[in-house]
FITI-643415 format. One record per atom (N, C-alpha, C): residue number from 1; atom name; residue in one letter; x negated, y negated, z; chain. Coordinates in Angstrom, 2 decimals. Each point is the difference from the previous one (the first is absolute). Layout:
N
SITE   i at aa       u       v       w ch
SITE NUM CA  A       X       Y       Z  A
...
***
This chain:
171
SITE   i at aa       u       v       w ch
SITE   1  N  M  -17.22  -17.93   14.91  A
SITE   1 CA  M   -0.68   -0.74   -0.98  A
SITE   1  C  M    0.56    0.39   -1.40  A
SITE   2  N  E    0.33    1.34   -0.26  A
SITE   2 CA  E    0.50    0.36   -1.30  A
SITE   2  C  E    1.35   -0.64   -0.31  A
SITE   3  N  E    0.90   -0.16    0.92  A
SITE   3 CA  E    1.26   -0.69   -0.27  A
SITE   3  C  E   -0.17   -1.51   -0.41  A
SITE   4  N  E   -1.12   -0.66    0.68  A
SITE   4 CA  E   -0.23   -1.34   -0.52  A
SITE   4  C  E   -0.55   -0.10   -1.21  A
SITE   5  N  V   -0.88    0.92   -0.46  A
SITE   5 CA  V   -0.61   -0.07   -1.39  A
SITE   5  C  V    1.18    0.39   -1.00  A
SITE   6  N  L    0.83    0.90    0.34  A
SITE   6 CA  L    1.10    0.33   -0.94  A
SITE   6  C  L    0.92   -1.14   -0.19  A
SITE   7  N  A    0.20   -0.73    1.03  A
SITE   7 CA  A    0.92   -1.14    0.02  A
SITE   7  C  A   -0.61   -1.10   -0.87  A
SITE   8  N  A   -1.38   -0.02    0.13  A
SITE   8 CA  A   -0.65   -1.13   -0.93  A
SITE   8  C  A    0.02    0.53   -1.40  A
SITE   9  N  L   -0.10    1.26   -0.26  A
SITE   9 CA  L    0.19    0.50   -1.25  A
SITE   9  C  L    1.41   -0.38   -0.69  A
SITE  10  N  A    1.11    0.14    0.85  A
SITE  10 CA  A    1.31   -0.20   -0.32  A
SITE  10  C  A    0.08   -1.53   -0.42  A
SITE  11  N  A   -0.65   -0.89    0.90  A
SITE  11 CA  A   -0.06   -1.45   -0.40  A
SITE  11  C  A   -0.70   -0.25   -1.30  A
SITE  12  N  L   -1.15    0.65   -0.22  A
SITE  12 CA  L   -0.69   -0.15   -1.36  A
SITE  12  C  L    0.87    0.34   -1.09  A
SITE  13  N  Y    0.79    1.06    0.15  A
SITE  13 CA  Y    0.83    0.53   -1.12  A
SITE  13  C  Y    1.17   -1.13   -0.31  A
SITE  14  N  R    0.40   -0.55    1.13  A
SITE  14 CA  R    1.00   -1.17   -0.22  A
SITE  14  C  R   -0.59   -1.21   -0.71  A
SITE  15  N  E   -1.31   -0.33    0.23  A
SITE  15 CA  E   -0.61   -1.00   -0.70  A
SITE  15  C  E   -0.14    0.39   -1.47  A
SITE  16  N  V   -0.43    1.12   -0.19  A
SITE  16 CA  V   -0.19    0.56   -1.44  A
SITE  16  C  V    1.40   -0.12   -0.70  A
SITE  17  N  D    0.98    0.50    0.74  A
SITE  17 CA  D    1.38   -0.06   -0.71  A
SITE  17  C  D    0.43   -1.36   -0.28  A
SITE  18  N  E   -0.29   -1.04    0.76  A
SITE  18 CA  E    0.37   -1.35   -0.07  A
SITE  18  C  E   -0.77   -0.62   -1.31  A
SITE  19  N  E   -1.13    0.34   -0.05  A
SITE  19 CA  E   -0.94   -0.48   -1.14  A
SITE  19  C  E    0.47    0.76   -1.30  A
SITE  20  N  T    0.29    1.23   -0.04  A
SITE  20 CA  T    0.55    0.70   -1.19  A
SITE  20  C  T    1.37   -0.44   -0.37  A
SITE  21  N  A    0.75   -0.38    0.95  A
SITE  21 CA  A    1.28   -0.57   -0.30  A
SITE  21  C  A   -0.24   -1.35   -0.73  A
SITE  22  N  R   -0.79   -0.82    0.43  A
SITE  22 CA  R   -0.39   -1.24   -0.81  A
SITE  22  C  R   -0.51    0.29   -1.46  A
SITE  23  N  L   -0.76    0.94   -0.08  A
SITE  23 CA  L   -0.60    0.34   -1.24  A
SITE  23  C  L    1.17    0.65   -0.97  A
SITE  24  N  G    0.94    0.76    0.64  A
SITE  24 CA  G    1.12    0.47   -0.60  A
SITE  24  C  G    0.81   -1.14   -0.56  A
SITE  25  N  E    0.21   -1.08    0.74  A
SITE  25 CA  E    0.85   -1.23   -0.46  A
SITE  25  C  E   -0.75   -0.49   -1.23  A
SITE  26  N  I   -1.33   -0.29    0.03  A
SITE  26 CA  I   -0.81   -0.40   -1.15  A
SITE  26  C  I    0.12    0.80   -1.20  A
SITE  27  N  H   -0.13    1.32    0.33  A
SITE  27 CA  H   -0.16    0.83   -1.27  A
SITE  27  C  H    1.13    0.96   -0.23  A
SITE  28  N  G    1.11   -0.41    0.59  A
SITE  28 CA  G    1.24    0.89   -0.20  A
SITE  28  C  G    0.35    0.43   -1.39  A
SITE  29  N  E   -0.22   -0.84   -0.98  A
SITE  29 CA  E    0.24    0.40   -1.33  A
SITE  29  C  E   -0.88    1.06   -0.62  A
SITE  30  N  R   -1.08    0.10    0.56  A
SITE  30 CA  R   -1.05    0.95   -0.52  A
SITE  30  C  R   -0.11    1.24    0.70  A
SITE  31  N  I    0.38    0.06    1.29  A
SITE  31 CA  I   -0.19    1.20    0.80  A
SITE  31  C  I    1.02    0.93   -0.42  A
SITE  32  N  R   -0.34    1.16   -0.43  A
SITE  32 CA  R    0.85    1.11   -0.28  A
SITE  32  C  R    0.07    1.08    1.03  A
SITE  33  N  C   -0.69   -0.29    1.06  A
SITE  33 CA  C   -0.03    1.20    1.05  A
SITE  33  C  C    1.33    0.01    0.67  A
SITE  34  N  A    0.51    1.27    0.15  A
SITE  34 CA  A    1.39    0.17    0.63  A
SITE  34  C  A    0.05    1.47    0.42  A
SITE  35  N  R    0.97    0.39    0.56  A
SITE  35 CA  R    0.23    1.37    0.39  A
SITE  35  C  R   -0.06    0.78   -1.19  A
SITE  36  N  N   -0.73    1.25    0.01  A
SITE  36 CA  N   -0.28    0.93   -1.13  A
SITE  36  C  N   -1.18   -0.49   -0.79  A
SITE  37  N  C   -0.51   -1.05    0.28  A
SITE  37 CA  C   -1.25   -0.45   -0.77  A
SITE  37  C  C   -1.10    0.55    0.83  A
SITE  38  N  T   -0.56    0.96   -0.59  A
SITE  38 CA  T   -1.08    0.86    0.91  A
SITE  38  C  T   -1.38   -0.02   -0.72  A
SITE  39  N  S   -0.32   -0.90   -0.84  A
SITE  39 CA  S   -1.26   -0.02   -0.72  A
SITE  39  C  S   -1.17   -0.14    0.92  A
SITE  40  N  C    0.23   -0.72    1.18  A
SITE  40 CA  C   -1.14   -0.05    1.01  A
SITE  40  C  C   -0.02    1.04    1.17  A
SITE  41  N  C    1.18    0.71   -0.03  A
SITE  41 CA  C    0.16    0.94    1.07  A
SITE  41  C  C   -0.65    1.39   -0.34  A
SITE  42  N  V   -1.28    0.01    0.17  A
SITE  42 CA  V   -0.73    1.19   -0.49  A
SITE  42  C  V   -0.70    0.63    1.30  A
SITE  43  N  D   -0.45    1.23   -0.28  A
SITE  43 CA  D   -0.74    0.69    0.97  A
SITE  43  C  D   -1.38   -0.69    0.32  A
SITE  44  N  G   -0.56    0.21    1.01  A
SITE  44 CA  G   -1.32   -0.53    0.14  A
SITE  44  C  G   -0.07   -1.24    0.77  A
SITE  45  N  I    1.21   -0.75    0.27  A
SITE  45 CA  I   -0.07   -1.21    0.76  A
SITE  45  C  I   -0.36    0.39    1.41  A
SITE  46  N  T   -0.91   -0.80    0.51  A
SITE  46 CA  T   -0.40    0.13    1.46  A
SITE  46  C  T    0.43   -1.23    0.74  A
SITE  47  N  V    0.12    0.08    1.41  A
SITE  47 CA  V    0.35   -0.99    0.87  A
SITE  47  C  V   -0.85    0.01    1.18  A
SITE  48  N  F   -0.31   -1.08    0.57  A
SITE  48 CA  F   -0.72    0.02    1.34  A
SITE  48  C  F    0.70    0.88    0.89  A
SITE  49  N  E   -0.63    0.57    1.00  A
SITE  49 CA  E    0.62    0.93    1.15  A
SITE  49  C  E    1.02   -0.82    0.64  A
SITE  50  N  I   -0.03   -1.25    0.16  A
SITE  50 CA  I    0.97   -0.73    0.88  A
SITE  50  C  I    1.34   -0.02   -0.88  A
SITE  51  N  E   -0.09   -0.19   -1.26  A
SITE  51 CA  E    1.11    0.06   -0.85  A
SITE  51  C  E    0.57    1.47   -0.06  A
SITE  52  N  A   -0.88    1.01    0.05  A
SITE  52 CA  A    0.59    1.36    0.00  A
SITE  52  C  A    0.70    0.24    1.30  A
SITE  53  N  E   -0.53   -0.63    1.12  A
SITE  53 CA  E    0.66    0.16    1.28  A
SITE  53  C  E    1.38   -0.56   -0.02  A
SITE  54  N  R    0.10   -1.18   -0.51  A
SITE  54 CA  R    1.34   -0.73   -0.18  A
SITE  54  C  R    0.96    1.01   -0.66  A
SITE  55  N  I   -0.41    0.56   -1.13  A
SITE  55 CA  I    0.77    0.85   -0.76  A
SITE  55  C  I    0.50    1.25    0.75  A
SITE  56  N  R   -1.13    0.58    0.81  A
SITE  56 CA  R    0.28    1.19    0.79  A
SITE  56  C  R    1.14   -0.35    1.03  A
SITE  57  N  R   -0.13   -1.10    0.77  A
SITE  57 CA  R    0.95   -0.27    0.98  A
SITE  57  C  R    1.36   -0.44   -0.60  A
SITE  58  N  S    0.07   -0.72   -1.02  A
SITE  58 CA  S    1.10   -0.53   -0.60  A
SITE  58  C  S    0.95    1.09   -0.81  A
SITE  59  N  C   -0.85    0.89   -0.49  A
SITE  59 CA  C    0.60    0.92   -0.95  A
SITE  59  C  C   -0.21    1.47    0.55  A
SITE  60  N  A   -0.02    0.20    1.29  A
SITE  60 CA  A   -0.33    1.40    0.55  A
SITE  60  C  A    1.06    0.99   -0.61  A
SITE  61  N  A    1.31   -0.25   -0.02  A
SITE  61 CA  A    0.82    1.00   -0.44  A
SITE  61  C  A   -0.18    0.40   -1.43  A
SITE  62  N  L   -0.34   -1.02   -0.82  A
SITE  62 CA  L   -0.22    0.44   -1.45  A
SITE  62  C  L   -1.36    0.86    0.01  A
SITE  63  N  L   -1.05   -0.38    0.67  A
SITE  63 CA  L   -1.22    0.65   -0.06  A
SITE  63  C  L    0.23    1.45    0.46  A
SITE  64  N  R    0.83    0.21    1.05  A
SITE  64 CA  R    0.27    1.13    0.67  A
SITE  64  C  R    0.94    1.02   -0.86  A
SITE  65  N  E    1.03   -0.67   -0.56  A
SITE  65 CA  E    1.13    0.90   -0.56  A
SITE  65  C  E   -0.11   -0.23   -1.66  A
SITE  66  N  G   -0.59   -0.95   -0.55  A
SITE  66 CA  G    0.12   -0.15   -1.36  A
SITE  66  C  G   -1.27    0.69   -0.73  A
SITE  67  N  A   -0.06   -0.18   -1.21  A
SITE  67 CA  A   -1.06    0.44   -0.77  A
SITE  67  C  A   -0.59   -0.99   -0.83  A
SITE  68  N  P   -1.27   -0.02   -0.39  A
SITE  68 CA  P   -0.56   -1.05   -0.86  A
SITE  68  C  P    0.53    0.25   -1.42  A
SITE  69  N  H   -0.06   -1.12   -0.66  A
SITE  69 CA  H    0.26    0.11   -1.46  A
SITE  69  C  H   -1.07    0.76   -0.64  A
SITE  70  N  E    0.40    0.69   -1.12  A
SITE  70 CA  E   -1.01    0.84   -0.71  A
SITE  70  C  E   -1.36   -0.81   -0.23  A
SITE  71  N  P   -1.08    0.72   -0.22  A
SITE  71 CA  P   -1.28   -0.70   -0.20  A
SITE  71  C  P    0.12   -0.79   -1.24  A
SITE  72  N  G   -0.81   -0.96   -0.05  A
SITE  72 CA  G   -0.08   -0.99   -1.24  A
SITE  72  C  G    0.66   -1.31    0.27  A
SITE  73  N  M    0.95    0.04    0.79  A
SITE  73 CA  M    0.84   -1.27    0.47  A
SITE  73  C  M   -0.28   -0.15    1.52  A
SITE  74  N  C    0.37   -1.19    0.48  A
SITE  74 CA  C   -0.18   -0.24    1.43  A
SITE  74  C  C    0.96    0.99    0.84  A
SITE  75  N  A   -0.56    0.58    0.98  A
SITE  75 CA  A    0.71    1.00    0.89  A
SITE  75  C  A    1.19   -0.54    0.48  A
SITE  76  N  F    0.18   -1.34    0.20  A
SITE  76 CA  F    1.13   -0.55    0.54  A
SITE  76  C  F    1.23   -0.33   -0.93  A
SITE  77  N  L   -0.13    0.30   -1.24  A
SITE  77 CA  L    1.10   -0.22   -0.92  A
SITE  77  C  L    1.00    1.05    0.22  A
SITE  78  N  D    1.27   -0.41   -0.16  A
SITE  78 CA  D    0.95    1.08   -0.08  A
SITE  78  C  D    0.31    0.49   -1.45  A
SITE  79  N  Q    0.82    0.96   -0.09  A
SITE  79 CA  Q    0.09    0.65   -1.42  A
SITE  79  C  Q    0.58   -1.00   -0.98  A
SITE  80  N  E    0.69   -1.10    0.44  A
SITE  80 CA  E    0.42   -1.17   -0.91  A
SITE  80  C  E   -0.98   -1.00   -0.24  A
SITE  81  N  G   -1.10    0.09    0.61  A
SITE  81 CA  G   -1.10   -1.06   -0.20  A
SITE  81  C  G    0.19   -1.11    0.95  A
SITE  82  N  A    0.71    0.06    1.07  A
SITE  82 CA  A   -0.01   -0.97    1.00  A
SITE  82  C  A   -0.85    0.13    1.12  A
SITE  83  N  C   -0.60   -0.84    0.82  A
SITE  83 CA  C   -0.90    0.03    0.95  A
SITE  83  C  C    0.73    0.38    1.32  A
SITE  84  N  R   -0.39    0.98    0.60  A
SITE  84 CA  R    0.78    0.46    1.24  A
SITE  84  C  R   -0.61   -0.65    1.27  A
SITE  85  N  I   -1.06   -0.82   -0.23  A
SITE  85 CA  I   -0.34   -0.72    1.23  A
SITE  85  C  I   -0.17   -1.43   -0.28  A
SITE  86  N  Y    0.82   -0.56   -0.84  A
SITE  86 CA  Y   -0.10   -1.43   -0.49  A
SITE  86  C  Y   -0.22   -0.84    1.04  A
SITE  87  N  E    0.76    0.00    1.00  A
SITE  87 CA  E   -0.07   -1.03    1.15  A
SITE  87  C  E   -1.31    0.15    0.68  A
SITE  88  N  N   -0.68    1.11   -0.02  A
SITE  88 CA  N   -1.28    0.23    0.62  A
SITE  88  C  N   -1.10    0.26   -0.89  A
SITE  89  N  R    0.13   -0.28   -1.19  A
SITE  89 CA  R   -0.92    0.14   -1.09  A
SITE  89  C  R   -1.29   -0.76    0.39  A
SITE  90  N  P   -1.16    0.45   -0.42  A
SITE  90 CA  P   -1.22   -0.54    0.30  A
SITE  90  C  P   -0.29   -1.34   -0.85  A
SITE  91  N  Y   -1.12   -0.71    0.50  A
SITE  91 CA  Y   -0.36   -1.24   -0.61  A
SITE  91  C  Y   -0.07    0.17   -1.54  A
SITE  92  N  V   -0.69    1.00   -0.54  A
SITE  92 CA  V   -0.29    0.02   -1.38  A
SITE  92  C  V    1.34    0.07   -0.77  A
SITE  93  N  C    1.01    0.65    0.55  A
SITE  93 CA  C    1.24    0.02   -0.74  A
SITE  93  C  C    0.76   -1.27    0.10  A
SITE  94  N  R   -0.21   -0.75    0.93  A
SITE  94 CA  R    0.71   -1.41    0.19  A
SITE  94  C  R   -0.41   -0.99   -1.07  A
SITE  95  N  T   -1.20    0.23   -0.63  A
SITE  95 CA  T   -0.48   -1.04   -0.79  A
SITE  95  C  T   -0.09    0.43   -1.44  A
SITE  96  N  Q    0.32    1.26   -0.43  A
SITE  96 CA  Q   -0.09    0.51   -1.27  A
SITE  96  C  Q    1.01   -0.75   -0.97  A
SITE  97  N  G   -0.52   -0.15   -1.32  A
SITE  97 CA  G    0.74   -0.57   -1.01  A
SITE  97  C  G   -0.20   -1.58   -0.22  A
SITE  98  N  Y   -0.50   -0.72    1.17  A
SITE  98 CA  Y   -0.18   -1.41   -0.05  A
SITE  98  C  Y   -1.34   -0.20   -0.69  A
SITE  99  N  P   -0.09   -1.26   -0.63  A
SITE  99 CA  P   -1.27   -0.47   -0.44  A
SITE  99  C  P   -1.10    0.15    1.08  A
SITE 100  N  L   -1.10    0.63   -0.26  A
SITE 100 CA  L   -1.05    0.11    0.98  A
SITE 100  C  L   -1.40   -0.62   -0.31  A
SITE 101  N  R   -0.56   -0.62    0.83  A
SITE 101 CA  R   -1.36   -0.70   -0.25  A
SITE 101  C  R   -0.84    0.46    1.16  A
SITE 102  N  W   -1.29    0.19   -0.40  A
SITE 102 CA  W   -1.18    0.30    0.99  A
SITE 102  C  W   -1.21   -0.50   -0.58  A
SITE 103  N  V   -1.06    0.00    0.83  A
SITE 103 CA  V   -1.32   -0.53   -0.34  A
SITE 103  C  V   -0.93    1.22    0.10  A
SITE 104  N  V   -0.88    0.10   -1.07  A
SITE 104 CA  V   -1.12    1.01    0.07  A
SITE 104  C  V   -1.25   -0.76   -0.27  A
SITE 105  N  E   -1.07    0.79    0.46  A
SITE 105 CA  E   -1.21   -0.61   -0.25  A
SITE 105  C  E   -0.63    0.77   -1.28  A
SITE 106  N  E   -0.47   -0.89   -0.98  A
SITE 106 CA  E   -0.47    0.56   -1.11  A
SITE 106  C  E   -1.41   -0.80   -0.42  A
SITE 107  N  D   -1.06    0.69   -0.11  A
SITE 107 CA  D   -1.19   -0.69   -0.31  A
SITE 107  C  D   -0.33   -1.07    0.86  A
SITE 108  N  G    0.29    0.07    1.45  A
SITE 108 CA  G   -0.24   -0.94    0.87  A
SITE 108  C  G    0.91   -1.23    0.02  A
SITE 109  N  S    1.09    0.10   -0.80  A
SITE 109 CA  S    1.08   -1.04   -0.12  A
SITE 109  C  S    1.22    0.60    0.52  A
SITE 110  N  L    0.92   -0.91    0.63  A
SITE 110 CA  L    1.40    0.42    0.24  A
SITE 110  C  L    0.78   -0.19   -1.11  A
SITE 111  N  V    0.82    1.03   -0.31  A
SITE 111 CA  V    0.87   -0.11   -1.27  A
SITE 111  C  V    1.33    0.40    0.51  A
SITE 112  N  E    1.07   -0.68   -0.52  A
SITE 112 CA  E    1.32    0.20    0.46  A
SITE 112  C  E    0.57    1.00   -1.16  A
SITE 113  N  R    0.72    1.08    0.51  A
SITE 113 CA  R    0.68    0.88   -0.86  A
SITE 113  C  R    1.56   -0.05    0.18  A
SITE 114  N  R    0.74    0.21   -0.95  A
SITE 114 CA  R    1.45    0.08    0.09  A
SITE 114  C  R    0.57    1.07   -0.69  A
SITE 115  N  D    1.29    0.55    0.46  A
SITE 115 CA  D    0.57    1.17   -0.55  A
SITE 115  C  D    1.54   -0.24    0.41  A
SITE 116  N  I    0.80    0.73   -0.78  A
SITE 116 CA  I    1.36    0.21    0.30  A
SITE 116  C  I    0.36    1.36   -0.60  A
SITE 117  N  C    1.08    0.56    0.56  A
SITE 117 CA  C    0.74    1.27   -0.56  A
SITE 117  C  C    0.20   -0.26   -1.33  A
SITE 118  N  P   -0.31    1.08   -0.92  A
SITE 118 CA  P    0.34   -0.18   -1.46  A
SITE 118  C  P    1.46   -0.28   -0.13  A
SITE 119  N  L    0.98    0.56    0.91  A
SITE 119 CA  L    1.37   -0.21   -0.19  A
SITE 119  C  L    0.44   -1.50    0.20  A
SITE 120  N  N   -0.93   -0.83    0.71  A
SITE 120 CA  N    0.35   -1.26    0.37  A
SITE 120  C  N   -0.91   -1.06   -0.67  A
SITE 121  N  E   -0.54    0.32   -1.12  A
SITE 121 CA  E   -0.93   -0.91   -0.91  A
SITE 121  C  E    0.74   -1.04   -0.67  A
SITE 122  N  E    1.26    0.25   -0.27  A
SITE 122 CA  E    0.72   -0.98   -0.79  A
SITE 122  C  E    0.06   -1.34    0.67  A
SITE 123  N  G   -0.25   -1.12   -0.51  A
SITE 123 CA  G   -0.19   -1.26    0.64  A
SITE 123  C  G   -1.39   -0.59   -0.22  A
SITE 124  N  P   -0.15   -1.18    0.72  A
SITE 124 CA  P   -1.36   -0.59   -0.12  A
SITE 124  C  P   -1.07    0.94    0.32  A
SITE 125  N  P   -1.18    0.02   -0.68  A
SITE 125 CA  P   -1.11    0.87    0.33  A
SITE 125  C  P   -0.39   -0.29    1.45  A
SITE 126  N  V   -0.40    1.11    0.75  A
SITE 126 CA  V   -0.37   -0.13    1.36  A
SITE 126  C  V   -1.12   -0.80    0.20  A
SITE 127  N  E   -0.98   -0.15   -1.08  A
SITE 127 CA  E   -1.16   -0.70    0.08  A
SITE 127  C  E    0.38   -1.62    0.03  A
SITE 128  N  S    1.20   -0.24   -0.47  A
SITE 128 CA  S    0.31   -1.50   -0.06  A
SITE 128  C  S    0.88   -0.56    1.29  A
SITE 129  N  L    0.32    1.03    0.82  A
SITE 129 CA  L    0.76   -0.45    1.18  A
SITE 129  C  L   -0.81   -0.55    1.03  A
SITE 130  N  P    0.59   -0.92    0.71  A
SITE 130 CA  P   -0.65   -0.73    1.16  A
SITE 130  C  P   -0.28    1.10    0.98  A
SITE 131  N  S   -1.09   -0.18    0.72  A
SITE 131 CA  S   -0.35    1.07    1.11  A
SITE 131  C  S    1.10    0.24    0.97  A
SITE 132  N  D    0.75   -1.08    0.47  A
SITE 132 CA  D    1.15    0.32    0.83  A
SITE 132  C  D    1.20    0.69   -0.52  A
SITE 133  N  Q   -0.20    0.38   -1.29  A
SITE 133 CA  Q    1.24    0.81   -0.68  A
SITE 133  C  Q   -0.56    1.47   -0.04  A
SITE 134  N  C   -1.11    0.35    0.57  A
SITE 134 CA  C   -0.45    1.31   -0.15  A
SITE 134  C  C   -0.24    0.61    1.55  A
SITE 135  N  W    0.05    1.27    0.27  A
SITE 135 CA  W   -0.40    0.64    1.18  A
SITE 135  C  W   -1.44    0.01   -0.05  A
SITE 136  N  T   -0.64   -0.58    1.07  A
SITE 136 CA  T   -1.41    0.02    0.09  A
SITE 136  C  T   -0.46    1.26    0.85  A
SITE 137  N  L   -0.75    0.91   -0.57  A
SITE 137 CA  L   -0.51    1.20    0.71  A
SITE 137  C  L   -1.22   -0.47    0.89  A
SITE 138  N  G    0.10    0.54    1.08  A
SITE 138 CA  G   -1.21   -0.31    0.92  A
SITE 138  C  G    0.50   -0.50    1.33  A
SITE 139  N  P    0.61   -1.12    0.32  A
SITE 139 CA  P    0.46   -0.41    1.26  A
SITE 139  C  P    0.73    0.98    0.87  A
SITE 140  N  V    1.15    0.56   -0.62  A
SITE 140 CA  V    0.79    0.90    0.77  A
SITE 140  C  V   -0.78    1.36    0.24  A
SITE 141  N  E   -0.80    0.38   -1.08  A
SITE 141 CA  E   -0.74    1.26    0.28  A
SITE 141  C  E   -1.09   -0.21    1.15  A
SITE 142  N  G   -0.52   -1.23    0.22  A
SITE 142 CA  G   -0.88   -0.25    1.10  A
SITE 142  C  G    0.82    0.08    1.42  A
SITE 143  N  K    1.23   -0.65   -0.10  A
SITE 143 CA  K    0.76    0.22    1.16  A
SITE 143  C  K    0.42    1.33    0.40  A
SITE 144  N  L    0.33    0.81   -0.96  A
SITE 144 CA  L    0.21    1.39    0.03  A
SITE 144  C  L   -1.14    0.82    0.73  A
SITE 145  N  A   -1.22   -0.39   -0.66  A
SITE 145 CA  A   -1.21    0.64    0.61  A
SITE 145  C  A   -0.13   -0.38    1.44  A
SITE 146  N  S    0.15   -1.16    0.40  A
SITE 146 CA  S   -0.07   -0.37    1.43  A
SITE 146  C  S    0.94    0.58    0.83  A
SITE 147  N  L    1.18    0.31   -0.40  A
SITE 147 CA  L    1.12    0.57    0.74  A
SITE 147  C  L   -0.44    1.55   -0.03  A
SITE 148  N  Q   -0.52    0.49   -1.05  A
SITE 148 CA  Q   -0.32    1.47    0.14  A
SITE 148  C  Q   -1.27    0.22    1.01  A
SITE 149  N  A   -0.94   -0.94    0.00  A
SITE 149 CA  A   -1.08    0.00    0.86  A
SITE 149  C  A    0.57    0.04    1.46  A
SITE 150  N  A    0.89   -0.99    0.35  A
SITE 150 CA  A    0.62   -0.09    1.32  A
SITE 150  C  A    0.72    1.36    0.30  A
SITE 151  N  F    0.76    0.55   -0.91  A
SITE 151 CA  F    0.76    1.14    0.16  A
SITE 151  C  F   -0.95    1.27    0.44  A
SITE 152  N  Q   -1.05   -0.06   -0.67  A
SITE 152 CA  Q   -1.07    1.10    0.29  A
SITE 152  C  Q   -0.59   -0.21    1.33  A
SITE 153  N  G    0.19   -1.23    0.69  A
SITE 153 CA  G   -0.62   -0.35    1.14  A
SITE 153  C  G   -1.44   -0.59   -0.04  A
SITE 154  N  N   -0.37   -0.17   -1.16  A
SITE 154 CA  N   -1.42   -0.56   -0.26  A
SITE 154  C  N   -0.01   -1.03   -1.02  A
SITE 155  N  P   -0.18   -1.31    0.35  A
SITE 155 CA  P    0.19   -0.99   -0.98  A
SITE 155  C  P   -1.17   -0.02   -1.05  A
SITE 156  N  R   -1.01    0.79    0.20  A
SITE 156 CA  R   -1.18    0.12   -1.00  A
SITE 156  C  R    0.07    1.49   -0.65  A
SITE 157  N  A    1.12    0.75    0.13  A
SITE 157 CA  A    0.11    1.32   -0.47  A
SITE 157  C  A   -0.17    0.03   -1.46  A
SITE 158  N  R   -0.91    0.96   -0.37  A
SITE 158 CA  R   -0.23    0.20   -1.49  A
SITE 158  C  R   -0.13    1.48   -0.05  A
SITE 159  N  P    0.29    0.76   -0.95  A
SITE 159 CA  P    0.96   -0.53   -1.19  A
SITE 159  C  P    1.40   -0.17    0.51  A
SITE 160  N  L    0.65   -0.85   -0.72  A
SITE 160 CA  L    1.50   -0.21    0.29  A
SITE 160  C  L    0.65    1.14   -0.79  A
SITE 161  N  R    0.52    0.98    0.74  A
SITE 161 CA  R    0.68    1.20   -0.46  A
SITE 161  C  R    1.23   -0.41   -0.88  A
SITE 162  N  R    0.14    0.74   -1.11  A
SITE 162 CA  R    1.18   -0.26   -0.82  A
SITE 162  C  R    0.57    1.48   -0.14  A
SITE 163  N  I    1.47    0.02   -0.11  A
SITE 163 CA  I    0.64    1.23    0.00  A
SITE 163  C  I    0.84    0.11   -1.29  A
SITE 164  N  P   -0.18    1.08   -0.79  A
SITE 164 CA  P    0.99    0.20   -1.13  A
SITE 164  C  P    1.48    0.06    0.56  A
SITE 165  N  L    0.89   -0.76   -0.79  A
SITE 165 CA  L    1.35    0.05    0.40  A
SITE 165  C  L    0.60    1.41    0.05  A
SITE 166  N  R   -0.50    0.81   -0.94  A
SITE 166 CA  R    0.52    1.43   -0.03  A
SITE 166  C  R   -0.38    0.77    1.29  A
SITE 167  N  D   -1.08   -0.35    0.58  A
SITE 167 CA  D   -0.61    0.64    1.19  A
SITE 167  C  D    0.84   -0.09    1.25  A
SITE 168  N  L    0.95   -1.11   -0.01  A
SITE 168 CA  L    0.91   -0.25    1.15  A
SITE 168  C  L    0.96    1.16    0.07  A
SITE 169  N  F    0.39    0.70   -0.99  A
SITE 169 CA  F    0.85    1.20    0.05  A
SITE 169  C  F   -0.76    1.18    0.61  A
SITE 170  N  P    0.55    0.70    0.90  A
SITE 170 CA  P   -0.73    1.25    0.53  A
SITE 170  C  P   -0.11    0.92   -1.21  A
SITE 171  N  R   -1.03    0.70    0.19  A
SITE 171 CA  R   -0.25    1.17   -1.22  A
SITE 171  C  R    0.70    1.17    0.38  A
***
């Protein structure tokens, strides 16, 4: 069962990558994210246990033989600021930098919020973009939660455990 769920996670990552590639084509002029841009690569990022397990399996040698980056930055950055697990990076890292949109409830009403990395603000205001030119938070997070519950062996499992990326390195 674990292998099936991990395969489903890999398929979800491919979907995310296809959509972010589309957004990259739309916003190519404004996106400044590149190797050594580490503004969002901070400590404290957590991932679902299923994402942590994918990293454990795919990056076992790094976790066993390598050392985490100094505290303050993501544990998986190398000394030059490159991601050492780029091909296996978690969902949150796959969507950083793009215009984001999400819905919150305020005073009994649903309100849309938008944001973008300050480094990528140049260009049309994110509030003016069509919805399909933003990464919508919510749908993929729901799919991840379902995969996590299946990974835990209980579709109704709560709470959905999250793991700090730094904790993947042995102490």
